[in-house]
C-alpha positions as CSV (number, residue, x, y, z in Angstrom):
1,M,0.0,0.3,-0.1
2,V,1.3,3.5,-0.9
3,L,-0.2,6.9,-0.3
4,R,-2.3,8.1,-3.3
5,K,-0.5,11.7,-3.0
6,H,2.9,10.0,-3.6
7,F,1.6,8.2,-6.6
8,E,-0.2,11.1,-8.2
9,Q,3.3,13.2,-8.0
10,L,4.7,10.6,-10.5
11,K,2.9,12.4,-13.3
12,T,4.4,15.6,-12.5
13,P,7.9,17.2,-13.2
14,Q,8.7,16.7,-9.7
15,S,8.1,13.0,-9.7
16,W,11.9,12.6,-9.0
17,Q,11.2,13.9,-5.5
18,S,8.1,11.4,-4.7
19,P,9.2,8.7,-2.2
20,L,7.9,6.2,-5.3
21,A,10.3,7.8,-7.7
22,V,11.5,5.5,-10.7
23,I,14.7,6.3,-12.3
24,A,16.7,4.7,-15.0
25,H,20.2,5.1,-16.3
26,I,20.9,3.7,-19.8
27,D,24.6,3.4,-20.8
28,L,25.7,2.2,-24.2
29,D,28.1,-0.7,-24.4
30,A,31.6,0.1,-25.5
31,F,30.1,3.1,-27.4
32,Y,32.9,4.1,-29.5
33,A,33.8,0.5,-30.5
34,Q,30.3,-0.2,-31.2
35,C,30.1,2.8,-33.5
36,L,32.9,1.6,-35.9
37,Q,31.5,-1.9,-35.5
38,V,28.0,-1.1,-36.9
39,R,29.4,1.4,-39.3
40,G,31.8,-1.3,-40.6
41,G,29.3,-4.0,-40.6
42,Y,31.5,-6.1,-38.2
43,D,30.2,-9.2,-36.5
44,P,29.5,-8.0,-33.0
45,T,30.9,-11.2,-31.6
46,E,34.4,-10.5,-33.2
47,P,37.1,-8.7,-31.2
48,L,37.5,-5.0,-32.2
49,G,39.5,-1.9,-31.1
50,C,38.5,1.8,-31.9
51,R,41.9,2.9,-33.2
52,Q,43.5,6.3,-32.6
53,W,46.9,6.4,-34.4
54,N,48.8,3.3,-32.9
55,A,46.7,3.2,-29.8
56,L,43.3,1.9,-29.0
57,I,41.0,4.4,-27.2
58,A,38.2,1.8,-26.9
59,I,37.7,-1.8,-27.0
60,N,34.5,-3.9,-27.4
61,Y,33.5,-6.8,-25.0
62,P,35.0,-9.7,-27.0
63,A,38.2,-8.1,-27.3
64,R,38.5,-7.8,-23.5
65,K,38.4,-11.4,-23.1
66,Y,41.7,-11.5,-24.4
67,G,43.0,-9.2,-21.8
68,L,43.2,-6.2,-23.8
69,K,43.0,-2.8,-22.1
70,R,42.3,0.7,-23.3
71,G,45.5,2.5,-24.3
72,V,47.4,-0.6,-25.5
73,S,49.2,-0.4,-29.0
74,C,47.9,-1.9,-32.1
75,D,51.0,-4.2,-32.0
76,E,50.4,-5.4,-28.7
77,A,46.5,-6.0,-29.4
78,R,47.4,-8.0,-32.6
79,A,49.9,-9.9,-30.5
80,L,47.3,-10.9,-28.0
81,C,44.4,-11.3,-30.4
82,P,45.4,-11.6,-33.9
83,S,41.9,-11.8,-35.2
84,I,40.9,-8.3,-33.8
85,H,39.6,-5.7,-36.1
86,L,41.1,-2.2,-35.9
87,P,39.3,0.6,-37.6
88,H,40.5,4.0,-37.2
89,V,38.3,6.9,-35.9
90,A,37.4,9.7,-38.4
91,T,39.8,12.5,-38.9
92,F,40.3,15.7,-40.6
93,K,43.0,15.8,-43.2
94,K,45.2,18.9,-43.2
95,G,43.8,21.4,-45.4
96,E,40.3,20.1,-45.3
97,T,37.3,21.5,-43.4
98,T,35.3,18.1,-43.3
99,W,36.0,14.7,-41.5
100,A,36.2,11.4,-43.2
101,F,37.3,7.9,-42.3
102,H,40.7,8.0,-44.0
103,E,42.8,4.8,-45.0
104,S,46.0,5.4,-43.2
105,P,45.8,8.9,-41.2
106,D,49.0,9.6,-39.4
107,A,49.4,12.1,-36.3
108,N,51.3,14.7,-38.3
109,N,48.9,15.2,-41.1
110,Y,45.5,14.3,-39.6
111,K,43.5,15.5,-36.5
112,V,40.7,13.2,-34.9
113,S,37.1,13.9,-35.1
114,L,34.5,12.9,-32.8
115,D,31.5,14.3,-34.8
116,F,30.8,10.6,-36.2
117,F,30.1,9.5,-32.7
118,R,28.0,12.7,-31.8
119,L,25.9,12.2,-34.8
120,E,25.4,8.2,-33.8
121,S,24.6,9.4,-30.3
122,R,22.0,11.8,-31.4
123,K,20.1,9.0,-33.4
124,I,20.1,6.9,-30.1
125,F,18.7,10.0,-28.1
126,E,16.0,10.6,-30.9
127,L,14.6,7.1,-29.9
128,F,15.1,7.8,-26.3
129,K,12.6,11.0,-26.9
130,K,10.0,8.6,-28.7
131,H,9.6,6.6,-25.4
132,F,10.2,9.0,-22.6
133,A,9.6,12.5,-21.8
134,Q,12.1,13.3,-19.1
135,I,15.6,12.7,-20.1
136,E,19.0,14.2,-19.2
137,K,21.9,13.6,-21.4
138,A,24.5,12.4,-19.0
139,G,27.4,12.1,-21.8
140,I,27.7,11.2,-25.4
141,D,26.7,7.7,-24.7
142,E,24.6,7.7,-21.4
143,A,21.2,9.1,-20.2
144,F,19.3,9.5,-17.0
145,I,15.5,9.0,-17.3
146,D,12.8,9.8,-15.1
147,L,10.4,7.0,-15.5
148,G,7.5,8.5,-13.4
149,P,5.2,9.8,-15.9
150,E,5.3,6.7,-18.0
151,V,4.9,4.3,-15.2
152,Y,2.0,6.3,-13.9
153,T,0.3,6.0,-17.3
154,Q,1.0,2.3,-17.4
155,V,-0.6,1.8,-13.9
156,C,-3.6,3.9,-15.0
157,C,-4.0,2.0,-18.1
158,S,-3.9,-1.5,-16.5
159,E,-6.9,-3.6,-15.5
160,K,-5.0,-4.8,-12.6
161,Y,-4.9,-1.7,-10.7
162,K,-8.2,0.0,-11.9
163,Q,-10.3,-0.9,-8.6
164,T,-7.8,0.5,-6.3
165,L,-7.4,3.6,-8.5
166,L,-11.1,4.4,-8.6
167,S,-11.6,3.9,-4.8
168,D,-12.0,6.7,-2.4
169,S,-9.0,5.8,-0.3
170,D,-6.1,7.8,0.5
171,E,-3.8,4.7,-0.3
172,I,-3.8,2.4,-3.3
173,E,-2.9,-1.2,-3.4
174,I,0.5,-1.1,-5.2
175,T,4.0,-1.3,-4.0
176,H,7.3,0.6,-4.9
177,D,8.8,-2.6,-6.0
178,E,5.9,-3.1,-8.7
179,L,6.4,0.4,-9.9
180,I,10.4,-0.2,-10.4
181,D,9.4,-3.4,-12.2
182,I,6.9,-1.7,-14.5
183,G,9.8,0.9,-15.2
184,A,12.2,-2.1,-16.0
185,E,9.8,-3.3,-18.6
186,L,9.7,0.0,-20.3
187,V,13.3,0.3,-20.2
188,K,13.8,-3.2,-22.0
189,V,11.4,-2.0,-24.7
190,V,13.3,0.9,-25.6
191,R,16.6,-1.1,-25.4
192,L,15.4,-3.6,-27.9
193,H,14.1,-0.7,-30.0
194,I,17.4,0.8,-30.2
195,H,19.1,-2.7,-30.8
196,E,16.6,-3.5,-33.8
197,E,16.6,-0.2,-35.5
198,L,20.2,1.2,-35.0
199,K,22.0,-2.3,-34.2
200,Y,23.5,-0.9,-30.9
201,T,23.5,-2.5,-27.6
202,C,23.0,-0.8,-24.3
203,S,22.9,-1.7,-20.6
204,A,20.7,0.0,-18.1
205,G,20.0,0.3,-14.4
206,I,16.4,1.0,-12.8
207,S,16.0,2.0,-9.3
208,F,14.7,5.1,-7.1
209,N,17.6,7.4,-7.7
210,K,20.2,8.5,-10.0
211,Q,23.1,7.3,-7.9
212,I,21.8,3.6,-7.5
213,S,20.6,3.5,-11.1
214,K,24.0,4.4,-12.5
215,L,25.8,1.7,-10.5
216,A,23.3,-0.7,-11.5
217,S,23.6,-0.1,-15.3
218,G,27.4,-1.0,-15.1
219,Y,26.9,-4.2,-13.1
220,N,25.7,-6.6,-15.4
221,K,27.2,-5.6,-19.1
222,P,26.9,-5.9,-21.9
223,F,23.2,-6.0,-23.1
224,N,21.5,-6.3,-19.7
225,Q,19.7,-4.5,-17.2
226,T,19.4,-4.6,-13.4
227,T,16.7,-3.2,-11.2
228,V,17.5,-2.4,-7.5
229,T,14.7,-1.7,-5.0
230,R,14.8,-0.3,-1.5
231,D,14.8,-3.8,0.1
232,S,17.6,-5.1,-2.0
233,M,19.8,-1.9,-1.7
234,N,22.1,-2.6,1.0
235,E,22.9,-6.0,-0.5
236,F,23.6,-4.4,-3.6
237,L,25.9,-1.8,-2.4
238,S,28.0,-4.1,-0.4
239,N,29.8,-4.9,-3.8
240,F,30.8,-1.4,-4.1
241,E,33.0,1.4,-2.4
242,I,31.8,4.9,-1.9
243,T,34.4,6.1,-4.7
244,D,32.4,3.9,-7.1
245,V,29.3,6.2,-6.8
246,W,28.5,8.8,-9.1
247,G,29.7,12.2,-7.6
248,W,32.2,10.6,-5.2
249,G,34.8,9.4,-7.5
250,G,38.4,10.9,-7.7
251,K,40.1,12.8,-5.4
252,I,37.1,14.0,-3.1
253,G,35.8,10.4,-2.4
254,K,39.5,9.4,-1.5
255,E,39.9,12.4,0.9
256,V,36.5,11.5,2.6
257,V,37.6,7.9,3.2
258,Q,40.8,8.9,4.7
259,K,39.2,11.3,7.0
260,L,36.4,8.8,8.5
261,P,37.3,6.9,11.7
262,A,39.0,3.8,11.0
263,D,36.9,0.6,11.1
264,I,38.2,-1.8,13.8
265,N,36.1,-4.6,12.3
266,K,37.7,-4.6,9.1
267,V,39.8,-7.7,8.2
268,E,42.4,-7.8,5.4
269,G,41.6,-9.9,2.7
270,E,38.0,-10.4,3.2
271,K,35.0,-8.8,1.4
272,Y,34.5,-5.6,3.2
273,D,31.1,-3.8,3.2
274,Q,32.0,0.0,3.4
275,F,28.5,1.2,2.9
276,A,27.4,-0.5,5.8
277,Y,30.3,0.6,8.1
278,I,29.4,4.2,7.0
279,R,25.6,3.7,8.0
280,T,26.8,3.0,11.7
281,L,28.2,6.5,11.9
282,T,25.9,9.4,13.0
283,L,25.5,12.4,11.1
284,D,27.4,14.4,13.9
285,S,30.3,12.1,13.7
286,L,30.5,12.4,9.9
287,V,30.4,16.4,10.3
288,S,33.3,16.2,12.8
289,S,35.4,13.8,10.7
290,L,34.7,15.7,7.6
291,D,36.3,19.0,9.0
292,D,32.8,20.3,9.9
293,D,31.5,20.3,6.4
294,F,27.8,20.0,7.0
295,Q,26.8,19.9,3.5
296,L,29.6,17.2,2.5
297,A,28.7,15.2,5.7
298,T,24.8,15.2,5.0
299,S,25.4,14.1,1.4
300,L,27.6,11.1,2.3
301,Y,25.0,10.5,5.1
302,K,22.1,10.2,2.6
303,T,24.2,8.7,-0.1
304,V,25.0,5.6,1.8
305,R,21.4,5.1,2.7
306,G,20.0,5.6,-0.6
307,N,18.2,8.8,0.1
308,Y,20.4,11.2,-2.1
309,T,18.0,12.6,-4.4
310,S,18.6,15.0,-7.8
311,E,16.5,16.1,-10.5
312,V,16.4,14.5,-13.9
313,K,16.9,17.7,-16.0
314,S,15.3,17.3,-19.4
315,R,16.5,20.4,-21.3
316,T,20.1,22.4,-20.6
317,I,21.7,25.1,-22.4
318,I,25.4,25.2,-22.2
319,K,27.2,28.4,-21.3
320,S,30.3,28.0,-23.7
321,M,31.9,25.9,-26.4
322,N,35.6,26.1,-27.7
323,A,37.6,24.6,-30.3
324,V,41.4,24.0,-29.6
325,K,44.5,22.6,-31.0
326,D,47.7,22.0,-29.3
327,F,50.9,21.9,-31.7
328,R,54.0,19.6,-31.2
329,K,57.2,21.5,-31.2
330,L,57.9,21.0,-34.8
331,T,54.4,22.2,-35.9
332,H,54.3,25.4,-34.0
333,L,52.5,28.3,-35.9
334,K,55.2,30.7,-37.4
335,N,53.0,33.5,-38.8
336,M,49.6,35.2,-38.7
337,G,48.9,33.4,-42.1
338,D,48.8,30.1,-40.3
339,V,46.7,31.3,-37.5
340,I,44.0,32.8,-39.6
341,D,44.1,29.2,-41.5
342,W,43.2,27.8,-38.2
343,L,40.7,30.4,-37.1
344,K,38.6,29.5,-40.2
345,V,38.6,26.1,-39.2
346,F,37.8,27.0,-35.5
347,S,34.9,29.3,-36.6
348,A,33.3,26.5,-38.9
349,D,33.6,24.0,-36.2
350,L,32.0,26.2,-33.5
351,T,29.3,27.4,-36.1
352,L,28.5,23.7,-37.0
353,R,28.1,23.0,-33.3
354,I,25.7,25.9,-32.8
355,Q,23.4,24.5,-35.4
356,N,23.7,21.1,-33.9
357,L,22.7,22.7,-30.4
358,R,19.8,24.5,-32.0
359,D,18.6,21.4,-33.6
360,D,18.8,19.3,-30.5
361,L,16.9,22.1,-28.3
362,Q,14.5,23.2,-31.0
363,T,15.4,26.9,-30.2
364,T,17.5,29.6,-31.4
365,I,20.8,29.8,-29.4
366,V,23.2,32.8,-29.7
367,P,26.6,33.5,-28.3
368,K,27.6,36.8,-26.6
369,T,31.5,36.9,-26.7
370,V,34.3,35.3,-28.5
371,V,37.6,34.4,-26.8
372,V,41.0,33.8,-28.3
373,K,43.6,32.0,-26.2
374,H,47.1,31.0,-27.2
375,S,50.6,30.2,-25.8
376,G,53.7,31.6,-26.9
377,S,55.8,33.5,-24.5
378,G,53.3,32.5,-21.9
379,V,49.6,32.0,-21.9
380,R,47.5,35.1,-22.9
381,S,43.8,35.4,-23.8
382,K,41.5,38.3,-24.7
383,Q,37.7,38.5,-25.7
384,K,35.4,40.5,-27.7
385,P,31.6,41.0,-28.0
386,L,29.9,39.1,-31.0
387,N,28.0,42.0,-33.2
388,V,25.5,39.5,-34.1
389,N,23.1,41.4,-36.3
390,G,20.8,38.6,-37.3
391,F,20.3,35.2,-35.7
392,S,21.3,32.9,-38.7
393,V,24.4,30.5,-38.1
394,D,26.0,32.0,-41.1
395,E,26.2,35.4,-39.8
396,I,27.5,33.9,-36.3
397,G,30.0,32.0,-38.0
398,Q,31.1,35.0,-40.0
399,Q,31.3,37.1,-36.7
400,I,33.3,34.5,-34.9
401,L,36.1,34.5,-37.7
402,L,36.1,38.3,-37.8
403,Q,36.3,39.0,-34.2
404,S,38.7,36.1,-33.4
405,T,40.9,37.3,-36.3
406,E,41.1,40.9,-35.0
407,I,42.1,39.5,-31.5
408,A,44.6,37.3,-33.0
409,K,46.2,40.3,-34.6
410,E,46.6,42.1,-31.3
411,L,47.4,39.2,-29.1
412,I,49.5,36.4,-30.6
413,S,53.3,36.1,-30.4
414,F,55.2,33.5,-32.3
415,P,56.0,30.6,-32.3
416,C,52.6,29.6,-31.0
417,G,52.3,26.4,-29.4
418,Y,48.6,26.5,-28.8
419,L,45.4,28.3,-29.9
420,A,41.9,28.1,-28.9
421,V,38.7,30.1,-29.7
422,E,35.9,29.9,-27.3
423,I,32.4,31.2,-27.6
424,T,30.7,32.2,-24.3
425,G,27.5,33.6,-22.9
426,L,25.3,31.2,-24.9
427,Y,21.6,32.3,-24.5
428,E,18.2,31.3,-25.9
429,Q,17.1,34.0,-28.0
430,P,13.4,35.2,-27.1
431,K,10.8,34.2,-29.8
432,E,9.7,37.8,-29.9
433,Q,13.0,39.1,-31.1
434,L,13.7,36.6,-33.7
435,N,12.2,38.8,-36.5
436,F,13.9,41.9,-35.2
437,K,17.0,43.0,-36.9
438,R,19.1,46.0,-35.8
439,A,20.5,48.3,-38.4
440,D,23.8,47.0,-39.7
441,P,26.9,48.7,-38.6
442,K,29.7,49.3,-41.1
443,K,30.9,45.9,-41.9
444,R,34.5,44.9,-42.2
445,S,35.5,42.6,-45.0
446,Y,37.5,39.5,-44.0
447,D,40.4,40.5,-46.3
448,E,40.6,44.1,-44.4
449,L,41.5,41.9,-41.3
450,L,44.7,40.4,-43.0
451,D,48.1,42.1,-42.4
452,S,49.8,42.9,-45.7
453,K,52.9,40.9,-44.2
454,S,50.8,37.7,-44.2
455,P,52.4,35.0,-46.3
456,T,49.0,33.9,-47.7
457,T,46.0,35.7,-48.9
458,P,43.0,33.6,-47.8
459,T,39.9,33.9,-49.7
460,K,36.8,35.2,-47.9
461,V,35.2,32.3,-45.8
462,K,31.6,31.5,-47.0
463,F,29.1,29.9,-44.4
464,N,26.1,28.8,-46.5
465,N,23.2,26.7,-45.1
466,M,24.5,23.5,-43.8
467,K,22.6,20.3,-44.7
468,P,23.5,16.6,-43.8
469,S,25.3,15.0,-46.8
470,N,24.8,11.3,-47.7
471,D,27.3,10.2,-45.2
472,G,25.4,11.9,-42.2
473,T,28.2,14.6,-41.7
474,L,27.3,18.4,-42.0
475,K,29.3,19.8,-44.8
476,L,30.9,23.3,-44.2
477,F,31.0,25.3,-47.7
478,F,34.0,27.3,-47.7
479,D,35.5,29.0,-50.8
480,E,38.6,26.8,-51.7
481,N,41.5,27.4,-49.6
482,K,44.3,24.8,-49.2
483,H,45.4,26.3,-46.0
484,A,42.4,25.3,-44.1
485,K,43.2,22.7,-41.3
486,E,41.1,20.6,-38.7
487,T,40.1,21.5,-35.2
488,E,40.1,20.1,-31.7
489,E,36.7,18.7,-30.8
490,S,35.0,20.1,-27.6
491,K,31.7,18.7,-26.2
492,D,28.9,20.3,-25.2
493,G,28.4,20.7,-21.4
494,Q,25.3,21.0,-19.4
495,D,24.2,24.2,-17.6
496,T,23.4,23.4,-14.0
497,D,24.0,25.2,-10.5
498,N,25.9,21.8,-9.3
499,Y,29.4,20.4,-9.9
500,F,30.6,17.0,-10.8
501,Q,33.6,15.2,-9.5
502,C,36.0,14.3,-12.3
503,T,37.1,10.6,-11.7
504,E,40.1,11.1,-13.7
505,C,42.0,14.2,-11.9
506,G,39.6,14.7,-9.0
507,K,38.7,18.3,-9.5
508,Q,35.2,19.8,-8.7
509,I,34.1,20.9,-12.1
510,I,31.0,23.1,-12.9
511,L,28.5,21.0,-14.9
512,S,28.2,23.5,-17.6
513,E,32.0,23.1,-18.3
514,M,31.9,19.1,-17.9
515,F,32.4,18.4,-21.7
516,D,35.1,20.8,-22.1
517,H,36.9,19.7,-19.4
518,E,36.6,15.9,-20.5
519,D,37.8,17.0,-24.0
520,W,41.0,18.6,-22.3
521,H,41.7,15.0,-21.1
522,F,41.0,13.5,-24.3
523,A,43.5,16.0,-26.3
524,K,46.0,15.6,-23.3
525,R,46.1,11.7,-23.6
526,I,46.3,12.0,-27.4
527,R,49.2,14.5,-27.0
528,N,51.1,12.2,-24.5
529,Q,50.4,9.1,-27.0
530,E,52.1,11.2,-29.9
531,L,55.0,12.0,-27.7
532,V,55.4,8.5,-26.8
533,E,55.4,7.6,-30.2
534,V,57.9,10.4,-31.2
535,A,60.0,9.0,-28.6
536,D,60.0,5.7,-29.7
537,K,60.9,6.8,-33.3
538,S,64.0,8.7,-31.9
539,N,65.8,6.2,-30.1
540,K,36.6,-11.0,-10.4
541,S,34.4,-14.1,-8.1
542,P,31.0,-14.5,-9.6
543,C,28.1,-13.0,-7.6
544,K,24.4,-14.0,-8.1
545,L,22.1,-11.2,-8.3
546,N,19.6,-13.1,-6.4
547,Y,18.4,-9.9,-4.6
548,S,17.6,-8.0,-7.6
549,H,15.6,-8.4,-10.9
550,N,17.8,-8.7,-13.9
551,T,16.7,-8.7,-17.7
552,S,19.0,-10.7,-20.0
553,D,18.4,-10.2,-23.7
554,S,20.6,-12.9,-24.6
555,T,18.1,-14.1,-27.6
556,K,18.7,-10.6,-29.2
557,N,22.6,-10.5,-28.7
558,P,24.9,-13.4,-29.9
559,Q,27.7,-12.5,-27.8
560,N,25.6,-12.7,-24.6
561,T,25.0,-16.3,-23.3
562,T,23.6,-15.5,-19.8
563,P,20.4,-17.4,-19.1
564,N,17.2,-15.4,-18.4
565,V,16.1,-17.3,-15.3
566,E,19.3,-16.7,-13.3
567,V,21.8,-14.0,-14.2
568,K,25.2,-14.0,-12.8
569,A,27.4,-10.9,-13.1
570,E,31.2,-10.2,-12.5
571,A,31.5,-9.0,-8.9
572,P,32.9,-5.1,-9.4
573,S,36.4,-4.3,-9.0
574,K,37.4,-1.7,-6.4
575,K,37.5,0.5,-9.3
576,G,33.9,0.4,-9.6
577,N,31.5,-0.8,-12.3
578,Q,31.8,-0.7,-16.2
579,R,33.3,3.0,-16.6
580,S,31.8,5.0,-19.3
581,I,33.8,6.1,-22.3
582,L,33.6,9.7,-21.2
583,E,35.7,8.9,-18.3
584,F,38.6,8.2,-20.7
585,Y,38.2,11.8,-21.7
586,K,37.5,13.4,-18.5
587,K,40.2,16.2,-17.3
């Protein structure tokens, strides 16, 4: 029996606050590797690695059986698994403004593009939207879903609950476990839909808050789902440590654990239930141990009891985007002509992403400011307002290029080892202003921005309307310019008032800067790999999930032979459950 008012709350935007909340986390399985597997038509049961130059940045589950891990070289991968497929990620070729899947790209003449993965992600999220109303994009390959409205509708349409719903009682005859099971069935349907239509597999966790659901989604990968009810929560959490929980990873989680009183009952070599121990500590003792940080102590107190709730935010607008390029010593920019060639590509990249953001949110997004950053004799940056007279992406792109070029002429010294363009202050343009256009100020042509000393005379960039091409990419139409080059990718973040804990460096990052932060790590890893290549050239027990409901789709997935009746899963290592591919890019 549950209170009717709590059930009725499920149909509202505040359903996540109901004691009967049903929250799901859906995570694509080895997403980057899957994208290349689906694109290339490879058998999903065969080992495959996603190649970046001579290293693997993602590995599918069949390849992991050979002991392969992310970061190994292609030669190591072939030695351990001779039959492995190693398709390369998409790249920009030097001098071109669109990415492609090139045959033999090299680090000196090509640049990685993540656009293909974003386009595939977008297809998947479109299917999510067909099934669910409240979706929060947690990354390129994962989403939180508030199932409250859909579960409410299912119950109201069911003959099983008709009599209790029509009664005058303040209570209705249904349990929270039943609601979670209904949510699990809804998630299974969408997972199968994604697999049948797009050929992608994903795993899911269904529970009553975001933290538990995220842990559950990685518990029984690939192509499975796990539900965790309140009654089974404590046993489920006994398989993890607090640092495995979303929001408690990295440095902050380790520091918290170190500050807690030692557990005198802990026995080395035996399974240890850290959550159970922390639940024995009072809130006052946690506050005292955590340097009187009441907010942190309260969050920990709620987390270990499964009571930490947070909203599934369906629609967010990021505050900034950037495009960056880090140059190795031999490729430092030597003159303004080279800089302008890169600014053209950056402007085109940012323009494309503004258009993508508009398409995703179905609204008009406009940036206020452009910032140019560079490192030559020190790191310097400068910004200018964007004088956008209209709201077309063409005009925005032209203004990004014009203003960033003006800044560059004033700012940059040579040699230049790092160049970035950032647009900030992104906002949603009110509809009543969309038809209003200010009088055009005197415009400066692109050629007027060029110094007569520039070694090249770039032609004027033309931002035409961008439409999807046959291969799914959005072509950027430039006047012919052999000097245009590729750009560093930067993911779009989410605009919230909260922070996330980076699991790679442990820093607290504003959520609106999350994806730029992740791309920083991505660029850093690639750069480190390139430096290694340059240097080379110059010289777990099974755990039955008896306490939770699991759905196996082995009949749909030839690589999964787990029976439907009794699912077994590898017990998570101390590093936590299966990490999202995003964690590979986190700063």
